[in-house]
N, C-alpha and C positions, 0 to 999 in steps of 0.2 A: 255485598254492600250496596247500598243505594246512594246515589249522588244526584243532585239537581243542579243543572247548569242552564242559566237563562230560562228557567221554567221547564226545561226538558229533563225528565227523570230517567235514569238508566241504572242497571245493575252491573257491577264490575267485580272482579276478583280482588282479594286482599293484596295490597302492594301496588295496585294500579295508581299511577299519578293522575292529577287533575287534567293535565294536558292530554294524556292517553285517553281518558274518559271523554274529553271534549272532541277528540278526533273520531271517536266512535259515534258521537252525535252528528258531527260535521256541520257545514254551513258557517255562518258568521261567528258562531260561538267558539270556533277554534282560534286560540291566540297565535300570533305570529312568533316565529323562532329564528334565532340566528346562530346560537351555539349548540342547542340540543340536537342530538342525532340518535335515533332509536337503535341503530345498528351498532353503536359504540357504547361501551360500559362507562359509567361515571362521567357522562358527558351532559352538561347542562348547568343552569344556575349562574352563568357568568354575564350574559348580555342583558338580562332583565327586560327583554322584549315581550315576554309572555306573562306579565303581571296580571293577576286577577284579584277581584274582591271577594273574600269569603265572608258571607253574611251570617252563616251558621256553621259553627265548627263541627258539631256532630250531635247525635241524639243524646249522648251522655253529657256533653258539655255544649249547649246551644249558643254560647257566647260568640259573637262575631270576632274575627281576628282584627285587631286595630290597624295593622299595616297591610298593604298589598303584598301578596305572596307570589313568588315565581311558580307557575303551574307545572313546570317540567320536573321539579324536585319536591313538590308537595304531594304527599300520599293522601289518597282518598280515605275519609272516615265515614262510617255508616251514618247516613242522615245528613251529610254535609250539603250545604247550599252555596252555590258559587254564582257570582255575576261576572260575566266576561264582556260580551258585546253590549250588555245593557247597563254597564257601570261607567258613569262619567269619570269617576276617579281613575279607573283602570285605563280608559281611552286617553285621558290627558297624560297619565304617566307614560304610556307607550309613545305618545308623541314627543314627550320630553326625552325619553331614552333614545329615540330615533335622532333627534336633534343633537344629542350628545355623541352618538356614533358618527355623525356627519361633521363633527368639529374639525377633525384632521383629514377627512376624506376629500380627495381632490375631485374636481369636476372633470373626470376622465371618461365619462359615459360615451362621448362621441368617438373615442379612440380605443376604448377598453373592449377586449375580446369577450368579456363576461356580459356586456350589455345585451339585454333581451332575455337573459336567464339569471339575472342577479337578484338575490334575495333582498339585499339592501335597497336596490333600486325599486323593487316592488313594495317594500316596506315604506319607503319615503313617499311614494305616490299614494299608497293606501292611507297613510296618515296625513297626507297633504302638507308635508314638510317642504315647502317651497322657499322658505326664508330662513336665514340663519342670523343669530345675534352675535355670533363669534367674530370679533374684529382683530384678535391677536394673530400673529404669524403661525401658519400651520407648520407642523414638523415635517421634514422631507427626508427622503432616503433615495439613494441611487439604486436602480434595478440590479438584482444580484442573481447570477446563475448558480443554482444550488444543485445542479445535476445535468446530465446530458439532455434531458427532455423538459426540465422545469425551470421557469424563471420566477423569482420572487419580486413583487412590487409591494414593498412594505408600506408605501404611502396609502395603499388601499386597504390594508389589513385592519380588522376590527378586533383582533385578539380573541377569537372565539374558541381557540384551542382545539378545534376539530382535527386539524392536520397532526397535532402533537398526539392526541389520543389515538388516532388511526395508526400512526407509526408505532406507538407502544403496543397495540393489540394485534396488528396485522403483519408487521415486518419483524425480522429477527433482531435487528439492532437499530435503535433510534439515534440519529446523529444531529437532529435539530430540536429546538425547543424555544422557550421564552427566555430571553436574555434581558437583564435589567429589571428595574422596578418602577412602579408609578407611570408617569408620562414618558419615561425613558424605556419602557418595556417594548420589546420587539421580537419577532420571530426570526431566528437566524440559525446557522449551523456553526459548529465549533471550529473556529479558524477556517471558515469557508470549506469545510468538508462537503463532499458531494453526497446527495441523497441518491444512492444507486443500489436498488434491489428490485426483485421481480414485480413488486406491487407498489412501487413508489409513485406511479402515475395516479393512484387513487386519491392522493392529496389534492389533486386538481378538481376532482369531482366533489369532494366534501367541502371545499372552500366556498363559503356563501357569497363571496365578492370576487373581484378580479385580482386578488393578491398573488395567487399561484396560478400561472397560466401555462398552457401547452405551447412549447417553443416551435413545434412542428405545424401549428395552426395560426401562429401570430400574424395578424393583419391580412390573412388570406381572404376572409369574407365575414360579413355580419351573419349572425346565427339565423336571423329570420329570412335570409336568402337561401338557406339550406333546407333540404327536405329530410326529416328523420325517418329512418327505416329500421325496424327490428331485424336483426340478423344473428346467425350463429355459425360457429365452426367447431370442429373437434380440436380441443386443446387439453393437454395433459396437466396444465398448471392451474387452470381456472374453469369456470362453467362454459366459457366461450360464448355466452349470451351478451350481445352488445347492442348499441344503437349506432347506426351509420348515418352520418350527416353528409348528404350528397348534394352536389351542385351539378345538375345534369347527370352524367354517368360517372363523374369524378367523386371519389370519397375524400372529402375535405378533412374529416377527423373521425375518430372512433371514441365513444364514451361508454361508460356502464349504463345500464338501464336504471331509470329512476321511477319511484312511485309518485302518488299524487301529492306527497309532502316534500317532493324534490330530494328524496333520500335514495341512495343507491340500493338496488335490490340484491345484486350479487357483485362483489368486487372482482375486477378483471386484472389480468397480468399485463405487464408492459409489452409483451410480444403481441398480444391481440390489439392493444391500444395503439402502438407506434409502428409496428413492423408489417402490418397487413392493411395497406391503404388502397388495395385493388378490389373492385367489386367481385372479381372472379374468385377471390379467396373466401368468400362468404356465401352462405345460403340465406338469401333475403326472404324473410317471412312476409313482409308487407309494411305499409305505412304505420308509423307509430302515432298514437293519439297523444295530444298534449296533456300533461298531468295537472297543471294548475294555471290559473290566469296569469298572463305576463305579456310583455311587449311582443313576444314571438307569436302569440295567438293571432296577430293580424294576418299572418300567412297560413292560417289553419285551413288546410285543404281537406281535412278529414270530415268536416261538417258540411252538410248539404247547403248550397247557396241558392236561395229562392230569387227568381227574377222579380224586380220591382215593377209594378204596374201603376202607371200614372193615369188617373181618371180625368181626362181632358179631351178636347177635340183633336182628331187625328191630324188636321191641318196645322195646328199649333206645334205638334211634335215634328212635323215636316219642316217647320220654320217659315211658312208663308202666312205672316200675320195679316196681310192685306186681304187675302181670300177669306180669312175668318171674319174680318170686319164687314166685307161685302155680304157675306152670308147672313 
């Protein structure tokens, strides 16, 4: 099947979604996502961040689709033509969706552990959503401990359902989900039951915002002060391949490795994540490259830094302006 996105034509297999085809092309044509996760089944179509304009349905039916479509759940048709970064309608709709997601979201970035690697933060800056027209009172919740290692901040949740889908597909028994309807909907456990299984910590990695945080890392450091290193260890429960976030020689936290779309490559167990915080427990492979542009890239030490050369008189650089004038 052939599909054209922003003038770029690519051949894909039947059943490929528009979003997956856009990721094959890369660049600005890739729509942003908040709920879609390629490693999870039946995940997507809820946040509407990835809306695109389909200007040609297919070769058999070339009529354009009148409404914008979520690219993560729209299957490619042969001859389809899509506008993503080149569609004013799609870009305006994404800005509106971002503003909607920020309606109840608190200004927690200065104290949130997710700051620097937050998909919503990157989405807001990318769409230049610096102002809100929402004047009503935001809904608020108290932080809730939903396990020995996880704390839930429902104020920051955007109801992407990723953590629910992960618990359904990765763990033997899901004890949390969406409670309530409409603007009363929230993620919670049944009568404050604890999320306690060998892979429960992965809900922290799949959460696109700071709603589910690592209690062992809370307020220890900002992520851009840490250096990420690829490391591995022999583990009978998971692959043992992780990213160590280190401050000096101290391991501040352990996370699963993520790809360029900020999605986990291999889910890891709680033993690797929480119980091995010593560098001696790991075989460190080397520095990890940053997957996608974010605030954390300010501390990107994996790219060469070129010395800036200023084309001016040497005396000016030394600070003696009088000598320059006399010369």
